[in-house]
N, C-alpha and C positions, 0 to 999 in steps of 0.2 A: 504273798507277801506283799509281790511288787502290784500288786491290785490294790494292797491299801495303802500303799504307797500312790498309787497313782489317785484315788480319792481324798486322800487327804492334800496331796501337793499339785492337784490337777493341772494350776494357773503357773508352776514351776518345771513341769516336767517336761523332758527331752527323749526319745523316742528312734524307733530303725528309719529307717528309707523307706519308699514302698515297696512292699512285697518282694524277694527276690531272692534268689540263689544261685552258686554256680557251685556243680557236681567237679568233686576230684578223686580221681581214683589213686588208692593208697595203697593197694595190695590187689594182687590177683583174687579177683572177684570180692573188693570191699571199696566201696566209694563212701564218702561223704559230701552231703550237700550241706554244705558252708554258707551261711546268710551274706547277704550283701548289706544290710543294715549298718551303718553308723552306730556308738556306742548312746543306748539310753535308759530308760527304766518302762518303755513296754519293749516288751523284749515276744523274738521268737527262737526256734530252736532247731540248732544244727539236727541232721538226721543221721542217721548211719545205713547202709544198706549194708549186708552180709548174705551174699550168693553161693549159697552152696551148690551139691549134686543136683540136688530134687527140688531144694525151694529156698526160699530167702527169708533173713530174719531181718528186722527194721528197726531201729534202735531208736525211741522217742515219735512222738507225733508233733503236734504244734499247735499254734493259740487258737486256728481258728480252722474251720472244717478248709474255704477256699482256697487255706497254707498248706494243707496234707492233700489237696486235689493236686495240686500243681506238683508236689512230691511224688504223689504216685506216679503223676502222666512220667516225669523225670525217671520213673523206675522201671516205668513201661519203655521206656526206649532201649533199657540195657539188657532187660529180661523178659521174659513171659513164663518166668514159673511162680505158682503160687507162691504167695506171703506164708508162713507157716506161724511166725509167733511178733509180735509188737513187744519190745521191753520199754517200759516207759522208768527212767531212771528213776524220780520220784512224782512225786503228785501234784507240783503248780500245773495252771493249767497252759501253762505255753508248752509240755512236753504232752497234755494228755487228749488236749479241746479235741483235738481232729482225731480220736481215735475210731468213733465213729464212720469215718469215709475208709476206712481200712478192714473193719465187720461187714460194711456195704459192699467194697469190692472182693472181699476172701471171705463170706461167713464164715468158712471152719478156721479163720484166727483164732490165734490163742494171746490175750495178753498177761505178760508175766509184770509183777511189780512185788516191792516188796509187802512184809506181812501187817503193815500198820498203815500200808494204803488207803485200803478200804477206809479206816477208822478216821485219819485225816482227811480225805475228803470228804467224808460224812459233815465233819463238824468246821474245822479250822478254813478247808476247801469251799464250802457250802457259803458261810460267811464274808469269804471274801469275794466271790462272785455277785451275792446279792449286794455288796455294797459297789463294783462296778458297774454292774446291771442298771443299779441305781444314780450312779454319778457321770458314768464316763461321758454322759451328753453333756452335763456342765464342763465337764473336763475338755472335750473339745471344742465349745464355745469359749470359752477362755484361749484356749492357743490358738485357735481363729483370730479373735481379738488380737491376742501379742504378733501376729504375724502380721495383720495389716497397720495396726498404729506404730507399729516397731520397737514397741518399750514391753517390756514384761512385767508382771505384775505388781515386781520388789522397783522395779523403777526404771530399772538399766536397759540400754539400749539391746537391741535383742542381735545379737552377732549371726555371722551367716550359717556357723556350724549349729547353733542354737535353732535359724531356721529352718535347716532341710531337718532337723531333727523334732520339731516341732507339726511339722508336715507329717512325716511318718509318722508321729504318738497318733495323727489323726488319723492314717488310714487303719495302722493297725487296731484301733481301739472300734472305729467303724466296722472293721472287718469283723473284729470279735463281737460286736452288739447287733451283727447281722444276725446270726444264729444263736449265738451262748445261750439265752435263756427260754430257749424249746428245744435241746438239744441232754438228750440223757445222758450222763454219768455212766462212764463202761468201765469194771471195776475190773481187778485181776482177775483172770480163771487160775493161773499158776501162781504163788507167793512163794518170796524166799524170805528164808530167815538169815540165812547165812552165808549159803553157796548153791550155787544150780552151774552144772555140767552139760550143755545142748550138744550130743557127738552128731559128727558129718564126716563121710570118707575126705574131705576137704583139711578140716581141719574140727578142735574142741573150740568152743565158747563158752566161755566162763562168766559169769553171772555173781556177782558179790557184793557182801555187805561188808564195809569196812568198821564199820559202827557211824554215831551220828556225827554231821556236819552242815551241810548248807541246810537241811531239814533232818528230820531224827531216823528218815526212813531212803537215805539216799541210795540208788543202785550202780556200780559200775560196772563198765563190761571188757573181760581182757581177752584177746587174743593172742593167747604164748607162743605159737608157730610166727606169728606176723613181730610180734613184741608190741602190738598194737594196744593200748586203751583211750576207751571211751569211756570219759569221766564225768559225765551231767555236769551238772553247776557245782559241782567240786571244784573243778579250775572254769572261771569265766573271763574274759577280757572285755575290757582293760581293766576294768574295775571289778574286784569278785565283790559278791554280795554274800554279804555278812549278814542277811535280815532278823525279821521276828520270830522268825521260825529255826533258826541258827543255833548252834552249840559249838562255838568257839574254840574251847577246849577240848573237845572232843574230834573237830573236825580238822583238828592240828596234830591231832592222831591218826585220823582218819588219814589224810597226806602224806603223813611219813608211813604208813603201812602202804600207798599208791605207790610213792617213791622206789619203795624197798623192791617191787616187781620192776625195777629197771625198764621202765618203756621208753620204746626208741622213739615213737609215733603219739602224742595225745590228741585227742578229739574232745575239744571243751563242749561245755553245753553250749555257748554261747561265744564267736571268737575264730582265728582262724587257729588251726590243723597248727600243733607245736612238732617240731620235728627233736628237740630234747627238752630237758625238763627247769629250764633257766627259770621261764618265768610262775611256773608251780614252786618252785623255790623262796619266789618273792611274796608269794601269797602266804605260804608256810611263814616266814620270816613274820609278814605284818601278823598274822596269828597271834603268835610265840609272844609278840612283844603286846600288841591288844591287853592277851591273857596276864601277863605277867606286871602291866600297869594296875589295870583293873581288881587284881589281888590285892596287889599292895595298897592299893587307896580302901577296898575294902580293913584291910590289915590293919588301916589307920582309923578306921570307927567309920570315914566318910560314906555320906548317902550315895545313891544314885546319881541325885542332881548335884551333891559337888563331884562325884567322880565324873561325871561328864563333862563338868569346865576342868578338873585335874588331870586328866589321859590326854597327853598331848602326842598325836600320832602325825606333828606334822610334814617331820621327812618322809614318812610316808606316802602321803596325799602330795607331797611334790614328785616324788618316784612315780607313781604310779599317773596324776592325773597330769603334771606338768605345768602350764600355764593355761590350758584350757579349762574357761571359767566353766563349759559343759559338764565336764571329767569334774573338778573340782566340786559341783552340784551334785553328781553322784556319789562322790566319794564321801561328802557331810552326812547324805543319807544311810548310806547302805553300811556305809566301815562306822562313821562317829554316831551319827541319830540314830541307829538302829543295832550296832557290833557292838557297842558299850553297853545298854542295854542286855543284849543278849551273855553276854560275858557274865556283865554283875548277877543276873538270876540264874546261869546256868548252874545244877546243882553239882556237888562238886561228891565225888567218893570216900572225901574223909566226913 
């Protein structure tokens, strides 16, 4: 999804600061790698290490093998226990492309994903990868030109925030292009339909499918003993990702089920670890409003193009993006630009 955005809007993209992360201890034996990148449209994922009695469970890999090698090195500073499972919360490449690093380091590792992951990777995922491989270099050239000229393709002066973002996009895209074309995709060894529990003497690890959301195959990881929830891209900061592979109405229901667990900590797919549910509630309010407005537009007989004009999300844009031109751009692409069509085209139960 975000790869399509990069190919279509390569001259306008913003992205992450040069690769890096901070390791945070969340509870006994549980650590999160929180990415240091600023907001953007070229992402790298947070990871979680769950260090059990005999082994380790890792949640998500990364946008490139290089990134996952850095994450692996960080884990080895914490423990020499082997990684038994890598859970991919969904099929987007920023969460799976580093899988090969874990397989090389731990040949017996098993990858866990949703039952639809194999099909999604083989179809939409393959198309997205082809697009970025073909268009990534051109996007990088456009970003370099914007930085050197001080002027974006839209003609506006490049802000310092955008400059840092563009430099980061260049870094992440070039990392991606360095190996992505030759990497085999690693599919799940264990598939989750609705729920899978990994048992350990330290804690149960619940892997749940709550329903379609950011994609049709999102998994969350729930640690009930710690009341810690690993949300994947159901929660993304600072702008939620309601993209072309999202299901906004189902997404809202999945968030409700997630919040019903009453987590005390939420690790998002991208962004800082949250110690409350306030930000997740903001995403839910946005989704509810988006879906209600789109439904009203459809009941009036509006076409998709008409709905794009009539649906007014300006209050939410201000709430999420504030005065940042960069965040407004991301909101316009991921909430208005792709979220409205996703809601308009989403099948309904009736």
